[in-house]
C-alpha positions in Angstrom: 17.1 8.5 11.9 18.9 5.8 10.1 16.9 2.5 10.2 18.2 -0.9 10.5 17.9 -3.7 7.9 17.5 -7.0 8.4 17.8 -9.2 5.4 17.4 -13.0 5.2 18.7 -14.7 2.3 17.9 -17.8 0.7 18.7 -19.8 -2.4 15.5 -18.3 -3.8 13.9 -15.5 -1.9 15.1 -13.2 0.5 12.8 -10.7 3.2 13.6 -7.5 4.4 12.7 -6.0 7.5 13.4 -3.1 8.6 13.7 -1.6 11.5 14.0 2.2 13.6 17.1 1.8 16.4 14.3 1.6 18.4 14.6 -0.6 21.9 12.5 -3.7 20.7 14.3 -3.9 17.4 17.7 -4.0 19.0 16.5 -6.2 22.0 15.1 -8.7 18.8 18.5 -8.9 16.8 19.9 -9.5 19.0 18.0 -12.4 20.4 18.2 -13.8 17.4 22.1 -13.7 17.5 22.0 -15.1 21.0 19.8 -18.0 20.1 21.5 -19.2 16.7 25.2 -17.8 18.6 26.0 -15.8 15.9 28.6 -12.5 16.4 27.3 -9.4 16.6 30.4 -8.0 15.1 29.5 -9.8 11.8 26.6 -8.3 10.0 26.6 -11.2 7.8 26.5 -14.7 8.7 25.0 -17.9 7.4 22.2 -20.7 9.5 21.2 -24.3 8.6 17.8 -24.5 8.6 15.6 -27.0 10.1 12.5 -27.4 12.8 14.1 -26.5 15.7 15.6 -22.9 13.3 12.1 -23.0 12.9 10.9 -22.8 16.1 13.1 -20.2 17.5 12.1 -17.6 15.2 8.2 -18.5 16.0 8.7 -18.0 19.4 11.2 -15.0 19.0 8.8 -13.7 16.6 5.6 -14.1 18.3 7.4 -12.6 21.3 8.6 -9.0 19.7 4.7 -8.5 17.6 3.4 -6.6 19.8 6.1 -4.1 20.4 7.4 -4.0 16.8 4.7 -5.5 14.6 2.8 -7.8 12.6 4.9 -6.9 9.4 7.8 -9.7 12.1 5.6 -12.4 12.0 6.8 -12.3 8.1 10.4 -13.2 8.5 8.7 -16.7 10.6 7.2 -17.3 7.2 10.3 -16.4 5.4 12.3 -19.4 7.6 9.0 -21.9 7.2 9.7 -21.8 3.4 13.2 -23.0 3.7 14.2 -26.8 3.4 15.4 -28.8 6.4 19.4 -28.7 5.9 19.3 -25.8 3.7 21.4 -22.9 4.7 19.8 -19.5 4.4 21.9 -16.0 5.7 21.2 -13.2 8.1 22.4 -9.3 6.5 22.4 -7.0 9.6 23.5 -4.0 7.6 22.1 0.5 8.2 22.4 0.2 4.0 20.7 -1.3 1.1 22.3 -3.8 -1.0 21.6 -4.0 -5.2 19.8 -6.7 -7.4 23.1 -8.1 -8.2 24.5 -8.6 -4.7 21.5 -10.3 -3.4 22.1 -12.6 -6.4 25.4 -13.2 -6.0 24.7 -14.3 -2.6 22.1 -16.9 -3.8 24.6 -18.1 -5.9 26.5 -19.0 -3.2 24.2 -20.3 -1.2 23.1 -23.2 -4.0 27.1 -24.1 -3.9 26.6 -24.6 -0.7 23.7 -26.3 -0.7 24.3 -29.2 -3.1 28.3 -29.5 -2.1 28.7 -33.1 -1.1 31.5 -31.8 1.2 29.6 -33.0 4.6 32.4 -31.4 7.0 29.2 -28.3 8.2 31.8 -26.3 9.5 33.8 -26.2 6.7 30.9 -25.5 4.4 29.6 -22.6 7.1 32.7 -21.2 6.2 33.1 -21.3 3.1 29.5 -19.8 2.3 30.4 -17.4 5.0 33.3 -16.2 3.0 31.6 -16.2 -0.3 29.1 -14.0 1.3 31.2 -11.4 3.0 33.5 -10.9 -0.2 30.0 -10.4 -1.4 29.0 -7.4 0.0 33.0 -6.0 0.4 32.2 -5.8 -3.1 29.0 -3.8 -2.7 30.2 -1.5 -0.1 33.3 -0.5 -1.8 30.8 0.0 -5.0 28.5 2.2 -2.8 31.5 4.2 -1.5 31.9 5.8 -4.8 28.8 5.6 -6.8 24.6 6.2 -5.7 22.7 3.8 -7.2 19.2 4.2 -8.8 17.5 1.2 -9.5 14.4 0.8 -11.5 12.7 -2.8 -11.2 10.5 -4.7 -10.2 7.8 -1.9 -11.2 4.6 -2.9 -10.1 2.3 -0.1 -11.5 3.4 2.7 -14.5 6.4 5.1 -13.9 6.1 8.3 -15.8 10.2 10.2 -15.0 10.1 14.2 -15.5 7.0 16.5 -15.5 4.5 16.7 -18.4 4.6 19.6 -21.0 8.3 21.2 -19.4 11.2 20.3 -22.1 12.3 17.3 -24.5 15.9 16.5 -22.8 17.0 15.6 -26.4 16.5 18.4 -28.1 15.6 20.8 -25.6 12.7 22.8 -27.0 9.6 23.4 -24.7 5.6 23.8 -25.9 6.1 27.6 -25.8 8.8 26.6 -28.6 6.9 24.4 -30.4 7.2 20.6 -29.4 4.7 18.7 -28.4 4.3 15.8 -26.0 1.2 14.2 -26.9 2.9 10.5 -27.7 3.1 8.2 -24.8 7.4 7.8 -25.1 8.9 4.1 -23.4 12.4 4.2 -22.0 13.2 1.4 -22.9 11.7 0.6 -26.4 8.2 -1.3 -26.2 9.5 -4.1 -28.6 11.1 -5.3 -26.0 9.0 -5.9 -23.2 8.5 -2.5 -21.5 5.0 -1.9 -21.0 5.6 0.2 -17.6 8.3 2.6 -16.6 7.7 6.0 -19.7 9.1 9.7 -19.4 7.0 12.6 -20.2 10.7 14.8 -21.5 10.6 13.2 -24.6 9.2 15.2 -27.3 7.1 13.7 -30.7 9.1 14.8 -33.0 12.3 13.0 -31.5 10.3 10.3 -30.2 9.5 9.7 -34.6 12.6 10.5 -35.5 16.1 9.9 -34.2 15.0 8.4 -31.4 12.9 6.3 -33.1 15.8 5.1 -35.2 17.9 4.4 -33.0 15.9 1.8 -30.7 15.1 0.2 -34.2 18.9 -1.2 -34.4 18.9 -1.9 -30.6 16.1 -4.5 -31.2 17.5 -5.4 -34.4 20.9 -6.4 -32.6 18.2 -8.6 -29.6 15.8 -9.9 -32.8 16.6 -13.4 -32.0 15.0 -13.3 -28.5 11.7 -10.8 -29.1 11.1 -14.2 -31.0 12.6 -16.9 -27.9 11.2 -15.7 -25.3 7.7 -14.7 -27.0 8.1 -10.4 -26.2 5.4 -8.8 -28.2 6.5 -5.4 -30.3 3.2 -2.6 -31.1 1.6 -5.5 -33.4 3.1 -8.9 -33.0 6.0 -11.5 -31.4 8.5 -11.1 -34.5 9.3 -14.5 -36.3 13.8 -14.7 -37.0 15.3 -16.5 -39.9 18.8 -17.8 -39.9 21.6 -16.6 -41.5 21.6 -19.1 -44.7 18.2 -18.9 -44.9 17.3 -22.6 -43.6 15.8 -22.5 -40.1 13.1 -20.1 -39.2 12.0 -20.1 -35.7 8.4 -18.4 -35.4 6.6 -18.2 -32.1 3.6 -20.4 -31.0 2.6 -18.5 -28.1 -1.1 -17.3 -29.4 -1.2 -19.7 -32.4 -4.3 -22.5 -32.2 -3.6 -26.3 -31.9 -5.3 -26.0 -35.4 -2.5 -23.9 -36.8 0.7 -25.5 -34.8 -0.8 -29.6 -36.1 -0.3 -27.7 -39.8 3.0 -25.8 -39.8 4.3 -29.5 -38.1 2.5 -31.6 -41.0 4.7 -29.2 -43.4 8.1 -28.7 -42.1 10.6 -30.7 -40.4 10.4 -29.1 -36.8 13.2 -28.7 -34.3 11.3 -28.3 -30.9 12.6 -29.2 -28.2 13.4 -25.6 -26.7 13.6 -26.0 -23.1 9.3 -25.3 -22.7 10.0 -22.3 -24.7 6.8 -21.1 -27.0 8.7 -21.6 -30.1 9.6 -23.8 -32.8 12.3 -24.2 -35.3 11.5 -24.8 -38.7 12.8 -26.1 -41.3 11.7 -24.7 -44.9 14.7 -27.1 -47.2 14.7 -30.5 -47.7 18.7 -30.7 -46.7 18.1 -32.5 -43.2 19.8 -31.6 -40.3 20.3 -33.8 -37.8 20.4 -31.6 -35.2 20.9 -27.7 -34.2 23.0 -26.8 -31.9 24.4 -23.3 -32.6 22.4 -21.1 -34.9 23.2 -18.1 -36.8 21.3 -15.0 -36.5 21.4 -12.3 -39.4 19.3 -9.6 -38.5 16.9 -8.6 -41.0 18.2 -4.9 -42.2 21.4 -3.2 -41.4 22.8 -2.9 -38.0 25.0 0.6 -36.4 26.2 -0.7 -33.8 27.3 2.6 -32.2 23.2 3.1 -32.8 23.1 0.1 -30.0 25.2 1.6 -28.0 23.8 5.6 -28.3 20.2 2.8 -27.8 20.9 1.8 -24.3 22.4 5.7 -23.1 19.0 7.0 -24.3 17.5 5.0 -21.5 19.9 6.2 -19.1 19.7 10.2 -20.0 15.4 9.8 -19.7 15.8 7.6 -16.3 18.0 9.9 -14.2 17.1 13.1 -12.1 16.9 16.4 -14.0 19.7 17.7 -12.3 22.2 15.7 -14.2 20.5 16.8 -17.7 23.6 19.2 -17.6 26.3 16.9 -17.2 25.5 14.6 -20.5 24.8 18.3 -22.5 27.9 16.0 -24.3 26.5 12.9 -24.5 23.2 14.4 -25.7 24.7 15.5 -28.6 26.6 12.3 -29.5 23.2 10.8 -28.9 21.6 13.1 -31.8 24.2 13.1 -34.1 25.9 10.8 -36.7 29.5 11.7 -36.3 32.6 10.5 -37.2 34.5 7.4 -36.2 35.1 7.5 -31.8 36.5 4.9 -29.8 34.2 3.6 -27.5 34.7 1.8 -23.7 33.7 -1.9 -24.8 30.1 -2.4 -23.4 29.9 -6.1 -21.5 27.3 -8.1 -21.9 26.6 -10.9 -19.4 24.8 -14.0 -20.1 22.5 -15.2 -16.8 20.1 -18.2 -18.3 19.0 -18.8 -15.3 17.4 -15.3 -14.5 15.3 -14.4 -17.5 12.8 -11.5 -16.7 10.0 -10.4 -18.8 10.3 -6.8 -18.2 12.7 -4.9 -18.6 15.0 -3.6 -15.6 17.6 -1.0 -15.2 20.8 -0.1 -12.6 22.2 3.3 -12.6 25.7 4.2 -11.1 26.4 8.2 -10.9 29.8 9.1 -9.2 29.9 10.5 -6.2 33.1 11.0 -5.4 36.1 13.8 -6.7 37.7 10.2 -8.3 38.4 11.3 -11.8 40.2 7.7 -12.9 36.8 6.4 -12.4 33.2 7.1 -15.0 30.8 9.5 -13.9 28.3 7.4 -14.8 27.4 3.7 -16.2 24.7 1.2 -16.2 22.8 -1.9 -16.4 20.0 -3.1 -18.5 18.9 -6.1 -17.7 16.8 -7.8 -21.4 15.7 -11.1 -21.5 18.3 -13.2 -19.8 20.8 -10.7 -20.8 22.8 -7.5 -18.8 24.4 -5.2 -20.7 26.3 -3.1 -18.3 28.9 0.3 -19.9 30.0 3.7 -19.5 27.8 6.6 -20.3 30.4 8.7 -22.8 31.2 12.4 -23.6 29.9 13.1 -19.7 32.0 16.6 -19.1 33.1 15.5 -15.6 35.6 13.0 -17.0 38.5 13.4 -18.4 39.6 10.4 -19.7 37.7 8.2 -22.3 38.1 4.7 -20.4 39.5 3.0 -23.6 43.0 2.0 -22.2 43.6 -0.9 -20.9 44.4 -0.1 -18.1 41.8 3.2 -16.7 39.3 0.9 -17.9 40.5 -2.2 -15.6 40.1 0.6 -12.6 36.6 0.9 -13.7 35.8 -3.0 -13.7 37.4 -3.6 -10.1 34.9 -1.1 -8.9 31.9 -2.8 -10.4 33.5 -6.8 -9.4 29.7 -8.2 -9.0 29.3 -8.0 -12.8 33.3 -8.9 -13.4 33.2 -12.2 -11.4 30.1 -13.8 -13.6 30.7 -16.4 -16.0 28.9 -15.6 -19.8 30.5 -12.5 -19.8 30.8 -11.2 -23.7 32.7 -7.6 -24.6 31.5 -5.8 -27.3 32.9 -3.1 -29.4 30.2 -0.9 -30.5 31.3 2.0 -32.2 31.3 1.3 -35.7 29.6 4.0 -37.1 28.3 2.2 -40.4 25.6 0.1 -42.1 26.0 -3.3 -41.7 24.5 -6.9 -41.6 25.0 -7.7 -38.3 25.3 -12.1 -37.2 24.7 -12.8 -33.6 25.6 -16.8 -32.9 23.5 -18.4 -30.7 24.5 -21.4 -28.2 21.3 -24.1 -28.1 21.3 -27.6 -26.2 21.7 -30.0 -29.4 17.6 -30.1 -31.1 16.6 -33.3 -32.8 14.5 -32.8 -35.2 10.7 -34.8 -35.9 10.7 -34.4 -40.1 7.3 -35.0 -41.6 6.5 -37.6 -44.4 5.5 -34.1 -46.6 8.7 -32.8 -46.0 11.0 -36.4 -46.6 9.0 -36.5 -49.9 9.7 -33.2 -51.2 
């Protein structure tokens, strides 16, 4: 039986309540709509919070507590936490909505709540229009794709079956494959402590998969330091391309060790509260740092970065989908010749840094082969990497032409409507030193006396 979802979203929080379509739940929602004079035909509408609104919610929730259950009081508690004159919104829908849709709605609410306009009616129309457009994008996406999220994990999750087979080499225990090691879907060195697979054998884990994951980690090395993400042994330090600046995590250093660093070197300390210091080891004093050119410690094959992202997806998809990705797995396993690949989009979400990786997989459920069979988002630190899974046997084009890529992107507008987008061409098969430009707020130095004396 289809359930009814009531979602309350504020600019900083959300509350989901699911009802079976029984009489009490339907009457409860209708009563809420009537109290605030909201249109029952409009599934998404905003309300400005105040004490009167809170009291209305309290009265209605208490009236239906016995019929619906005590969890209904969570609706009142949610509204109680919203500040006076802050807009929040109702969404009433039989379908779930993806995390990025919620994020876009919250961005709309933030925009409207900080607006200097005084016309309440105009403000309400603006926010309702933005929210409606966001949900329209979500509905368009769900028309074409099934969505499989791996986010907000509270405990360890293992994919697949123990001692069954390896998704990469195809071998079983009867054919000599062993599965003793704990195989991480997202590399442990990128902060993954909860998402694992049973279906990656020890040989692939220590060989080809390790090679791909190392290039991905070198690609993101600075951010491992910046966000104090510990790998198997420690938090890495990184240097700029010229070797003059070193970025050091001080998360696990004692006050005495930090003081010793400050007494010996020129320090660039203000990194928005992060447990990081930028130290300068040359006598050429730089007035301030606003951009870093981070050079990889090792040479990087950019195509391996793409393959490492796709490897994560291969390990997370339902087993029945594996047969559609045989070409993808063969591409991951082999160092073949150059192949032009679709661009990988990187979104920088500086207001939404996450401590644990998150993955969303999209699998096409229609026969429209002008759209790729499978795509994915992988959230790492404050990045979202968004990409097509190439070489599946369900695709008849490679989505590298501007026309085919544009149609694909138009379905995933919740990604491309964001600011701070970067397109990466990750199809270079040569091992090369990799440099990434990192923009920072201007950081002024503190220069120790010992450093000045040289």
